[in-house]
The first five atom37 places (N, CA, C, CB, O) and aatype in JSON, in Angstrom:
{
  "aatype": [5, 19, 5, 10, 19, 6, 15, 7, 7, 7, 10, 19, 5, 0, 7, 7, 15, 10, 1, 10, 15, 4, 19, 0, 15, 7, 9, 9, 13, 15, 9, 2, 15, 12, 7, 17, 18, 1, 5, 0, 14, 7, 11, 5, 1, 6, 10, 19, 0, 16, 9, 15, 15, 7, 3, 12, 16, 2, 18, 1, 3, 15, 19, 11, 7, 1, 13, 16, 9, 15, 1, 3, 2, 0, 11, 2, 16, 19, 18, 10, 5, 12, 2, 15, 10, 11, 14, 6, 3, 16, 0, 19, 18, 18, 4, 1, 19, 10, 18, 2, 18, 17, 7, 5, 7, 16, 5, 19, 16, 19, 15, 15],
  "atom_mask": [
    [1, 1, 1, 1, 1],
    [1, 1, 1, 1, 1],
    [1, 1, 1, 1, 1],
    [1, 1, 1, 1, 1],
    [1, 1, 1, 1, 1],
    [1, 1, 1, 1, 1],
    [1, 1, 1, 1, 1],
    [1, 1, 1, 0, 1],
    [1, 1, 1, 0, 1],
    [1, 1, 1, 0, 1],
    [1, 1, 1, 1, 1],
    [1, 1, 1, 1, 1],
    [1, 1, 1, 1, 1],
    [1, 1, 1, 1, 1],
    [1, 1, 1, 0, 1],
    [1, 1, 1, 0, 1],
    [1, 1, 1, 1, 1],
    [1, 1, 1, 1, 1],
    [1, 1, 1, 1, 1],
    [1, 1, 1, 1, 1],
    [1, 1, 1, 1, 1],
    [1, 1, 1, 1, 1],
    [1, 1, 1, 1, 1],
    [1, 1, 1, 1, 1],
    [1, 1, 1, 1, 1],
    [1, 1, 1, 0, 1],
    [1, 1, 1, 1, 1],
    [1, 1, 1, 1, 1],
    [1, 1, 1, 1, 1],
    [1, 1, 1, 1, 1],
    [1, 1, 1, 1, 1],
    [1, 1, 1, 1, 1],
    [1, 1, 1, 1, 1],
    [1, 1, 1, 1, 1],
    [1, 1, 1, 0, 1],
    [1, 1, 1, 1, 1],
    [1, 1, 1, 1, 1],
    [1, 1, 1, 1, 1],
    [1, 1, 1, 1, 1],
    [1, 1, 1, 1, 1],
    [1, 1, 1, 1, 1],
    [1, 1, 1, 0, 1],
    [1, 1, 1, 1, 1],
    [1, 1, 1, 1, 1],
    [1, 1, 1, 1, 1],
    [1, 1, 1, 1, 1],
    [1, 1, 1, 1, 1],
    [1, 1, 1, 1, 1],
    [1, 1, 1, 1, 1],
    [1, 1, 1, 1, 1],
    [1, 1, 1, 1, 1],
    [1, 1, 1, 1, 1],
    [1, 1, 1, 1, 1],
    [1, 1, 1, 0, 1],
    [1, 1, 1, 1, 1],
    [1, 1, 1, 1, 1],
    [1, 1, 1, 1, 1],
    [1, 1, 1, 1, 1],
    [1, 1, 1, 1, 1],
    [1, 1, 1, 1, 1],
    [1, 1, 1, 1, 1],
    [1, 1, 1, 1, 1],
    [1, 1, 1, 1, 1],
    [1, 1, 1, 1, 1],
    [1, 1, 1, 0, 1],
    [1, 1, 1, 1, 1],
    [1, 1, 1, 1, 1],
    [1, 1, 1, 1, 1],
    [1, 1, 1, 1, 1],
    [1, 1, 1, 1, 1],
    [1, 1, 1, 1, 1],
    [1, 1, 1, 1, 1],
    [1, 1, 1, 1, 1],
    [1, 1, 1, 1, 1],
    [1, 1, 1, 1, 1],
    [1, 1, 1, 1, 1],
    [1, 1, 1, 1, 1],
    [1, 1, 1, 1, 1],
    [1, 1, 1, 1, 1],
    [1, 1, 1, 1, 1],
    [1, 1, 1, 1, 1],
    [1, 1, 1, 1, 1],
    [1, 1, 1, 1, 1],
    [1, 1, 1, 1, 1],
    [1, 1, 1, 1, 1],
    [1, 1, 1, 1, 1],
    [1, 1, 1, 1, 1],
    [1, 1, 1, 1, 1],
    [1, 1, 1, 1, 1],
    [1, 1, 1, 1, 1],
    [1, 1, 1, 1, 1],
    [1, 1, 1, 1, 1],
    [1, 1, 1, 1, 1],
    [1, 1, 1, 1, 1],
    [1, 1, 1, 1, 1],
    [1, 1, 1, 1, 1],
    [1, 1, 1, 1, 1],
    [1, 1, 1, 1, 1],
    [1, 1, 1, 1, 1],
    [1, 1, 1, 1, 1],
    [1, 1, 1, 1, 1],
    [1, 1, 1, 1, 1],
    [1, 1, 1, 0, 1],
    [1, 1, 1, 1, 1],
    [1, 1, 1, 0, 1],
    [1, 1, 1, 1, 1],
    [1, 1, 1, 1, 1],
    [1, 1, 1, 1, 1],
    [1, 1, 1, 1, 1],
    [1, 1, 1, 1, 1],
    [1, 1, 1, 1, 1],
    [1, 1, 1, 1, 1]
  ],
  "atom_positions": [
    [[69.66, 44.51, 145.2], [68.76, 44.95, 144.82], [68.85, 45.13, 143.1], [68.61, 46.03, 145.66], [69.8, 45.71, 142.56]],
    [[67.96, 44.67, 142.51], [68.26, 43.92, 141.3], [68.1, 45.24, 139.8], [66.94, 42.4, 141.27], [67.08, 45.8, 139.41]],
    [[69.31, 45.34, 139.34], [68.87, 46.6, 137.96], [69.33, 45.97, 136.62], [69.87, 48.36, 138.09], [70.19, 45.18, 136.21]],
    [[68.28, 46.75, 136.13], [69.09, 46.32, 134.58], [68.4, 47.84, 133.46], [68.28, 44.09, 133.77], [67.35, 48.46, 133.31]],
    [[69.32, 47.83, 133.1], [69.32, 49.08, 132.66], [69.71, 48.82, 130.99], [70.38, 50.03, 133.59], [70.83, 48.42, 130.66]],
    [[68.53, 49.12, 129.94], [69.12, 49.47, 128.6], [69.49, 50.49, 128.18], [68.53, 49.27, 127.79], [69.45, 51.49, 128.89]],
    [[69.96, 50.52, 126.97], [70.3, 51.71, 125.98], [70.32, 51.13, 124.69], [71.71, 52.45, 126.24], [69.98, 50.04, 124.23]],
    [[70.87, 52.25, 124.18], [71.36, 52.27, 122.4], [69.85, 52.08, 121.27], [0.0, 0.0, 0.0], [69.91, 51.76, 120.08]],
    [[68.6, 52.38, 122.06], [67.53, 52.58, 121.08], [67.58, 54.26, 120.79], [0.0, 0.0, 0.0], [68.31, 55.11, 121.3]],
    [[66.66, 54.36, 119.93], [66.53, 55.86, 118.85], [65.97, 55.21, 117.85], [0.0, 0.0, 0.0], [65.72, 54.04, 117.56]],
    [[65.78, 56.56, 117.27], [65.04, 56.55, 115.73], [65.89, 56.86, 115.13], [63.89, 57.39, 115.32], [66.77, 57.69, 115.35]],
    [[65.52, 55.65, 113.58], [66.26, 54.95, 112.65], [65.52, 54.8, 111.26], [66.61, 53.63, 113.25], [64.33, 54.49, 111.14]],
    [[66.34, 55.04, 110.32], [64.79, 54.8, 109.11], [64.94, 52.97, 108.65], [65.04, 56.19, 107.0], [65.86, 52.21, 108.96]],
    [[64.02, 52.75, 108.02], [63.91, 51.63, 107.75], [64.83, 50.68, 106.78], [62.86, 51.72, 107.46], [65.0, 51.0, 105.6]],
    [[65.29, 49.75, 107.22], [66.22, 49.46, 106.8], [67.53, 49.65, 107.41], [0.0, 0.0, 0.0], [68.52, 49.62, 106.67]],
    [[67.66, 49.84, 108.59], [68.65, 50.53, 109.45], [68.89, 49.17, 110.21], [0.0, 0.0, 0.0], [68.35, 48.07, 110.05]],
    [[70.02, 49.64, 111.19], [70.16, 49.16, 111.83], [70.38, 49.6, 113.66], [70.81, 48.72, 111.11], [71.1, 50.55, 113.96]],
    [[69.69, 48.8, 114.7], [70.56, 49.53, 116.04], [70.88, 48.17, 116.85], [69.48, 50.85, 117.18], [70.68, 47.01, 116.48]],
    [[71.32, 48.54, 117.85], [72.18, 47.39, 119.08], [72.0, 48.1, 120.52], [74.24, 47.21, 118.78], [72.45, 49.01, 121.2]],
    [[70.97, 47.03, 120.53], [70.27, 47.16, 122.18], [71.24, 46.73, 123.23], [68.85, 46.11, 122.45], [71.72, 45.59, 123.23]],
    [[71.56, 47.75, 124.23], [72.41, 46.71, 125.44], [71.97, 46.55, 126.39], [73.59, 47.0, 125.97], [71.1, 47.42, 126.33]],
    [[71.8, 45.98, 127.57], [71.38, 45.64, 128.82], [71.97, 45.22, 129.7], [70.69, 45.03, 128.84], [72.15, 44.0, 129.75]],
    [[72.58, 46.29, 130.93], [73.82, 45.68, 132.21], [72.54, 45.42, 133.04], [75.31, 47.04, 133.14], [71.49, 46.03, 133.22]],
    [[73.18, 44.01, 133.57], [72.4, 43.86, 134.93], [73.51, 44.19, 135.92], [71.69, 42.27, 135.22], [74.72, 44.19, 135.71]],
    [[72.72, 44.51, 137.24], [73.3, 44.22, 138.42], [72.61, 43.82, 140.15], [74.01, 45.32, 138.41], [71.55, 44.11, 140.7]],
    [[73.28, 43.4, 140.38], [72.27, 42.61, 141.67], [72.24, 41.18, 141.69], [0.0, 0.0, 0.0], [72.41, 40.66, 142.79]],
    [[72.02, 40.21, 140.4], [72.06, 39.24, 140.25], [73.58, 38.4, 139.49], [70.91, 39.24, 139.75], [74.36, 38.89, 138.66]],
    [[73.61, 36.93, 140.14], [75.03, 36.26, 139.64], [74.48, 36.18, 138.17], [75.59, 34.54, 140.44], [73.59, 35.33, 138.25]],
    [[74.53, 36.59, 136.97], [74.24, 37.16, 135.65], [74.47, 35.97, 135.04], [75.08, 38.4, 135.1], [73.64, 35.34, 134.38]],
    [[75.46, 35.71, 135.24], [76.33, 34.07, 134.43], [75.02, 33.08, 134.2], [77.77, 32.93, 135.86], [74.68, 32.75, 133.06]],
    [[74.46, 32.73, 135.14], [73.88, 31.55, 135.77], [72.19, 31.74, 135.42], [74.3, 31.53, 137.54], [71.31, 30.87, 135.48]],
    [[72.05, 33.52, 134.96], [70.29, 33.45, 134.47], [70.31, 33.85, 133.17], [69.12, 34.53, 135.31], [71.17, 34.52, 132.6]],
    [[69.13, 33.33, 132.65], [68.48, 32.66, 131.06], [67.9, 34.48, 130.95], [66.69, 30.8, 131.12], [67.41, 34.94, 131.98]],
    [[67.98, 35.35, 129.77], [67.85, 36.55, 129.68], [67.13, 36.3, 128.59], [68.95, 37.4, 129.7], [67.15, 35.4, 127.75]],
    [[66.26, 37.57, 128.8], [65.18, 37.77, 127.64], [65.21, 39.57, 126.56], [0.0, 0.0, 0.0], [65.6, 40.61, 127.1]],
    [[64.94, 39.55, 125.75], [64.29, 40.71, 124.99], [62.75, 40.7, 124.66], [64.99, 40.81, 123.69], [62.2, 39.94, 123.86]],
    [[62.11, 41.75, 125.48], [60.89, 41.9, 124.91], [60.09, 43.3, 124.7], [60.17, 41.11, 125.62], [60.15, 44.3, 125.42]],
    [[59.44, 43.13, 123.7], [58.8, 44.84, 123.08], [57.49, 45.26, 123.05], [59.01, 45.13, 121.58], [56.79, 44.36, 122.59]],
    [[56.76, 46.39, 123.39], [55.52, 46.56, 123.13], [55.44, 47.91, 122.76], [54.67, 46.18, 124.14], [55.96, 48.95, 123.17]],
    [[54.56, 47.58, 121.74], [54.18, 48.74, 120.61], [53.04, 49.2, 121.05], [53.98, 48.29, 119.07], [52.3, 48.34, 121.54]],
    [[52.38, 50.97, 121.04], [51.32, 50.78, 121.26], [50.13, 50.59, 121.17], [51.32, 50.98, 121.45], [49.65, 50.77, 120.05]],
    [[49.59, 50.32, 121.85], [47.85, 49.45, 121.91], [47.66, 48.47, 121.81], [0.0, 0.0, 0.0], [46.55, 47.96, 121.76]],
    [[49.63, 47.45, 121.73], [49.37, 46.1, 122.07], [50.05, 45.5, 122.71], [49.23, 45.43, 121.3], [50.99, 46.27, 122.85]],
    [[50.38, 44.33, 123.41], [50.16, 43.68, 124.36], [52.05, 43.3, 124.34], [48.79, 42.47, 124.14], [52.66, 43.13, 123.29]],
    [[52.63, 43.23, 125.56], [54.24, 43.0, 125.58], [54.19, 41.54, 125.01], [55.09, 43.12, 127.28], [53.49, 40.56, 125.3]],
    [[55.23, 41.76, 124.06], [56.22, 39.93, 123.57], [57.07, 40.1, 123.3], [56.0, 38.89, 122.44], [57.88, 40.98, 123.01]],
    [[56.84, 38.57, 123.45], [58.5, 38.13, 123.46], [59.19, 38.15, 122.22], [58.75, 36.66, 123.93], [58.74, 37.7, 121.17]],
    [[60.25, 38.65, 122.35], [61.49, 38.77, 120.95], [62.45, 38.04, 120.86], [62.28, 39.94, 120.8], [62.34, 37.37, 119.83]],
    [[63.71, 37.72, 121.61], [64.6, 36.77, 122.07], [64.47, 36.24, 123.37], [65.76, 37.22, 121.97], [63.79, 36.71, 124.28]],
    [[65.39, 34.94, 123.37], [65.51, 34.45, 124.79], [67.15, 34.11, 124.23], [64.26, 32.97, 125.45], [67.41, 33.95, 123.03]],
    [[68.17, 34.03, 125.31], [69.14, 33.51, 125.54], [68.99, 32.99, 126.87], [70.1, 34.27, 125.31], [68.3, 33.46, 127.77]],
    [[69.98, 31.55, 126.9], [69.8, 30.73, 128.26], [71.61, 31.35, 128.27], [69.21, 28.51, 128.23], [72.32, 32.03, 127.54]],
    [[71.77, 30.44, 129.85], [73.34, 30.48, 130.51], [73.66, 29.74, 129.71], [73.8, 30.05, 132.01], [74.87, 29.97, 129.66]],
    [[73.42, 28.78, 128.81], [74.23, 28.2, 127.79], [74.54, 28.85, 126.5], [0.0, 0.0, 0.0], [75.6, 28.61, 125.94]],
    [[73.7, 29.62, 126.03], [74.28, 30.4, 124.87], [72.91, 29.85, 124.14], [76.06, 29.96, 124.18], [72.69, 30.18, 122.97]],
    [[72.12, 29.13, 124.74], [71.04, 28.74, 123.51], [69.7, 30.1, 123.13], [70.09, 27.04, 124.18], [69.0, 30.72, 123.94]],
    [[69.73, 30.19, 121.85], [69.14, 31.49, 121.52], [67.26, 30.51, 120.77], [70.58, 32.65, 119.96], [66.92, 29.45, 120.25]],
    [[66.68, 31.71, 121.2], [65.34, 31.06, 120.48], [64.86, 32.75, 120.25], [64.05, 29.76, 121.68], [65.08, 33.58, 121.13]],
    [[64.21, 33.09, 119.04], [63.17, 33.92, 118.15], [62.06, 33.93, 117.97], [63.27, 33.91, 117.2], [61.49, 32.93, 117.53]],
    [[61.35, 35.18, 118.3], [60.09, 35.2, 117.08], [60.08, 34.97, 115.73], [59.56, 36.33, 116.94], [60.96, 35.43, 115.01]],
    [[59.42, 34.48, 115.43], [59.37, 34.27, 114.04], [59.13, 35.51, 113.06], [58.34, 33.31, 113.83], [58.99, 35.26, 111.86]],
    [[59.09, 36.44, 113.37], [58.8, 37.41, 112.88], [60.36, 38.52, 112.99], [57.42, 37.78, 113.6], [60.26, 39.63, 112.46]],
    [[61.45, 38.22, 113.53], [62.45, 38.66, 113.57], [63.63, 37.53, 113.4], [62.4, 39.38, 114.64], [64.83, 37.81, 113.4]],
    [[63.24, 36.58, 113.29], [64.63, 35.84, 112.86], [65.35, 35.83, 111.8], [64.59, 34.76, 112.9], [64.71, 35.44, 110.82]],
    [[66.71, 36.16, 111.55], [67.25, 36.37, 110.17], [67.66, 37.82, 110.61], [0.0, 0.0, 0.0], [68.69, 38.37, 110.21]],
    [[66.93, 38.29, 111.3], [67.25, 39.9, 111.2], [67.51, 40.14, 112.56], [66.0, 40.97, 110.61], [68.05, 41.24, 112.61]],
    [[67.38, 39.55, 114.01], [67.64, 40.34, 115.23], [69.4, 39.36, 115.49], [66.0, 40.1, 116.75], [69.86, 38.38, 114.91]],
    [[69.66, 39.77, 116.03], [70.82, 38.34, 116.82], [70.89, 39.2, 118.67], [73.38, 38.27, 115.63], [71.0, 40.4, 118.94]],
    [[70.76, 37.88, 119.69], [70.71, 38.14, 121.0], [72.43, 37.16, 121.61], [68.91, 37.48, 121.64], [72.96, 36.05, 121.5]],
    [[72.66, 38.38, 122.19], [74.11, 37.56, 122.93], [74.07, 38.18, 124.28], [75.87, 37.91, 122.11], [73.39, 39.03, 124.86]],
    [[75.19, 37.35, 124.57], [75.54, 37.76, 126.09], [76.91, 38.08, 126.34], [75.23, 36.66, 127.08], [77.64, 37.1, 126.17]],
    [[77.48, 39.08, 126.68], [79.14, 39.36, 128.12], [78.78, 38.67, 129.22], [79.52, 41.25, 128.94], [78.14, 39.16, 130.15]],
    [[79.11, 37.73, 129.17], [79.25, 37.71, 131.03], [79.87, 38.44, 132.05], [79.81, 36.71, 131.46], [79.56, 38.87, 133.16]],
    [[81.41, 38.44, 130.85], [82.43, 39.95, 132.07], [81.92, 40.77, 132.12], [83.81, 40.75, 131.8], [82.5, 41.59, 132.84]],
    [[80.75, 41.2, 131.59], [80.12, 43.04, 131.68], [78.54, 42.59, 131.73], [80.55, 44.39, 129.83], [77.59, 43.26, 131.32]],
    [[78.51, 41.16, 132.38], [76.93, 41.66, 133.2], [75.52, 42.15, 132.23], [77.3, 43.23, 134.23], [74.42, 42.6, 132.54]],
    [[76.27, 41.78, 130.76], [75.32, 42.44, 129.6], [75.02, 41.43, 128.35], [76.11, 43.87, 128.94], [75.69, 40.63, 127.7]],
    [[73.69, 41.87, 128.36], [72.94, 41.05, 126.87], [72.48, 42.84, 126.3], [70.93, 39.46, 127.33], [72.15, 43.96, 126.7]],
    [[72.9, 41.67, 124.64], [72.49, 42.28, 123.56], [71.76, 42.39, 122.96], [72.81, 42.25, 123.04], [70.96, 41.59, 123.44]],
    [[71.19, 42.91, 121.95], [70.17, 42.65, 120.62], [70.7, 43.36, 119.79], [68.63, 43.02, 120.65], [70.98, 44.54, 119.99]],
    [[70.95, 42.63, 118.53], [71.61, 43.53, 117.08], [70.32, 43.25, 116.82], [73.06, 43.0, 115.82], [69.64, 42.23, 116.88]],
    [[70.08, 44.66, 116.43], [68.49, 44.44, 115.42], [69.09, 45.13, 114.07], [66.69, 45.56, 116.14], [69.53, 46.27, 113.94]],
    [[68.96, 44.0, 112.99], [69.44, 44.92, 111.39], [67.95, 44.63, 110.29], [71.39, 43.91, 110.35], [67.14, 43.78, 110.67]],
    [[67.8, 45.03, 109.58], [67.06, 45.52, 108.61], [65.29, 45.86, 109.42], [67.16, 44.26, 107.27], [64.1, 45.62, 109.25]],
    [[66.14, 46.52, 110.25], [64.54, 47.36, 110.98], [63.29, 47.65, 109.83], [64.99, 49.29, 111.67], [63.37, 47.93, 108.64]],
    [[62.47, 47.51, 110.46], [61.17, 47.67, 109.77], [59.8, 48.3, 110.45], [60.85, 46.35, 109.37], [59.39, 47.6, 111.37]],
    [[59.09, 49.38, 110.22], [58.35, 50.27, 111.16], [57.83, 49.37, 111.96], [57.31, 51.21, 110.59], [58.0, 49.69, 113.14]],
    [[57.04, 47.96, 111.77], [56.56, 47.59, 112.69], [57.32, 47.0, 113.73], [55.77, 47.01, 112.32], [56.83, 46.33, 114.64]],
    [[58.55, 47.26, 113.58], [59.31, 46.83, 114.46], [59.58, 47.85, 115.61], [60.4, 46.39, 113.83], [60.19, 47.58, 116.64]],
    [[59.02, 49.1, 115.28], [58.63, 50.25, 116.56], [58.0, 49.68, 117.36], [57.78, 51.5, 116.29], [57.03, 48.93, 117.23]],
    [[59.01, 50.34, 119.03], [58.24, 49.72, 120.12], [59.44, 50.04, 121.46], [57.83, 47.83, 119.72], [60.6, 50.44, 121.31]],
    [[58.89, 49.79, 122.51], [59.41, 50.21, 123.38], [60.29, 48.81, 123.67], [58.45, 50.85, 124.37], [59.53, 47.84, 123.74]],
    [[61.51, 48.51, 123.83], [62.14, 47.42, 124.41], [62.58, 46.75, 125.43], [62.69, 47.38, 124.15], [63.81, 46.72, 125.4]],
    [[62.09, 46.13, 126.46], [62.62, 45.82, 127.25], [63.35, 44.45, 127.65], [61.98, 46.19, 127.78], [62.81, 43.46, 127.18]],
    [[64.33, 44.26, 128.35], [65.33, 43.68, 129.39], [64.63, 43.34, 130.43], [66.41, 44.57, 129.85], [63.92, 43.92, 131.25]],
    [[65.16, 41.7, 130.12], [64.56, 40.92, 131.38], [65.01, 39.82, 132.21], [63.55, 40.45, 131.05], [64.86, 38.83, 131.49]],
    [[65.47, 39.43, 133.33], [65.84, 38.36, 133.82], [64.69, 37.05, 133.79], [66.28, 38.79, 135.11], [63.77, 37.04, 134.61]],
    [[64.87, 35.89, 132.69], [63.66, 35.18, 133.1], [63.53, 34.4, 133.93], [63.2, 34.65, 132.39], [64.36, 33.52, 134.15]],
    [[62.34, 34.56, 134.66], [61.13, 35.48, 134.61], [60.69, 36.21, 135.52], [60.18, 34.97, 134.37], [59.57, 36.01, 135.99]],
    [[61.41, 37.09, 135.88], [61.46, 37.95, 137.26], [61.67, 39.71, 136.42], [63.22, 37.31, 138.55], [60.83, 40.53, 136.05]],
    [[62.68, 39.7, 136.39], [62.83, 41.47, 136.74], [63.57, 41.59, 135.4], [63.91, 42.14, 138.42], [64.53, 41.07, 134.82]],
    [[62.17, 43.04, 135.11], [62.12, 43.95, 133.66], [63.3, 44.96, 134.17], [60.34, 44.9, 133.2], [63.56, 45.31, 135.32]],
    [[63.92, 45.31, 132.93], [64.12, 46.48, 133.25], [63.5, 48.28, 132.91], [0.0, 0.0, 0.0], [62.42, 48.57, 133.42]],
    [[63.91, 48.9, 132.42], [62.72, 50.28, 132.11], [62.51, 50.75, 130.89], [63.06, 51.61, 132.75], [61.86, 51.76, 130.64]],
    [[63.23, 49.79, 129.84], [62.92, 50.06, 128.72], [63.6, 50.98, 127.74], [0.0, 0.0, 0.0], [64.1, 52.05, 128.1]],
    [[63.63, 50.49, 126.34], [64.25, 51.91, 125.44], [63.35, 51.85, 124.15], [66.18, 51.82, 124.91], [63.02, 50.86, 123.51]],
    [[63.05, 53.18, 123.94], [62.24, 53.43, 122.52], [62.89, 52.59, 121.83], [62.23, 54.87, 121.78], [63.87, 52.18, 122.46]],
    [[62.75, 52.01, 120.51], [63.1, 51.7, 119.21], [61.67, 52.41, 118.38], [63.39, 49.89, 119.02], [60.5, 52.06, 118.56]],
    [[62.02, 53.18, 117.71], [61.19, 53.68, 116.54], [62.01, 54.12, 114.94], [60.44, 55.06, 117.18], [62.78, 55.0, 114.54]],
    [[61.36, 53.0, 114.44], [61.87, 52.62, 113.35], [60.66, 53.76, 111.71], [61.73, 50.54, 113.55], [59.46, 53.6, 111.49]],
    [[61.43, 54.55, 111.1], [60.45, 55.58, 109.94], [60.8, 54.51, 108.77], [61.12, 57.65, 109.52], [61.66, 53.68, 108.45]],
    [[59.25, 55.21, 108.23], [59.54, 54.09, 106.38], [59.8, 55.18, 105.47], [57.8, 52.99, 105.47], [60.02, 54.96, 104.28]]
  ]
}
């Protein structure tokens, strides 16, 4: 059974930082590409960043230079370091094994 458990969300002021973590189980983590998505109230879920098994990364334009995705295969964990946060980054953030399994999400709220 595949499980993805996110953590690290919370309330932060604009300009602040958070680091999200997602621990995976039930898969061979090292061979899977991973992604972070987010969904704001009333909006569609959108892809934020991806990382391949070979550590190639991609970001949506609005987070480039502020967010960094990384992985630790020894810990079956993918991270999303979020710096210079803006109120428009407020959303539920989801971890995903591309393109199948989803985590339960973690709330990120950025106050202005």
